[in-house]
N, C-alpha and C positions, 0 to 999 in steps of 0.2 A: 710376481704372479699373485693373483687375487685368491684369497681363500673362499671357501663356500660361505662362510659367515659374512664376509665383506660383500659378496655378490647378493646375499639375501638382504642385507641392509640397503644396498643400492636399489634393489628391486622394490623394497618397501618404500624407500624415499621417492622413487619414480611413481609408484602408485599414489602416494600422498600428494605429489605435485599434480598429477592428473585430476585427482579429486578436487583439489583446491582450484584448479583451472575451471572445472565444471561449475563449481560453486560461484566463482567469480563471473562466469558467463551468465549464470542464472540471475545473479544480483544485478549485473549490468542491464539485462533484459527487463527486469522489474523496474529499475530506476528509469530506463528509457520510456517504459509504458507510463509511469507516473508523470514524467515530464511532458509527454505527449498529451495526457489528459489535462494537465494544468494549462498547457498552451491552448488547448481547444476551449477550455472554459474562459480563459482570458480573451481569446479571440471573440467569442460571442458577447462577452461583457463589453468589450470595446465597440463591437459592431452595433450593439443596442444602445450604446452611450450610457451605460450604467457605471457610476462611480461608487464602488462599494464603501470606500472610506467615508465619503460624504453621506451615504445612506446609513451607515452604522453610527454616525455622529448625531443623527436625528433623534429627537425625543421618542421614546418608546421602542427603540431598536433592540435594546437588551431584553426588554420584556417579550418582544416578538420572538427573539431567538430562544428564550426560555420556554415559551409556548411551543415552539417547534420541537425542542428537545423533549418536552413532555409528550407531545403527540407521537414522536418517534418511539419513545419508551412504551407507550400504550400499544402501538402497532407491533413492536417486537414482542411484547407480552402476549398479544393475541396470536401472533404467528407461532410462538412457543406452545401455547395451549393447543392450537390447531395441530401442530406436529405431534404432541403427546396423545391427542385423541385419535390420531390417524394410525397409531402403532398397533 
């Protein structure tokens, strides 16, 4: 016969298993969404005939990416300022 302590431990373990199963389902959903987004991007690159490897080997590609990163940083800073002013 089980004691109340053992029953409490079993209930706690069952609750933990349920929590882990929910976390696993959420993780799987996020992973599936990421895979779907990557497949969608790859589909359009293939459809348009864009070879990113060849494109990134071209002269000036790293400078172009650095410029995009800089523009993105400026856009984020402006968005942050806009949010702070809106408060």
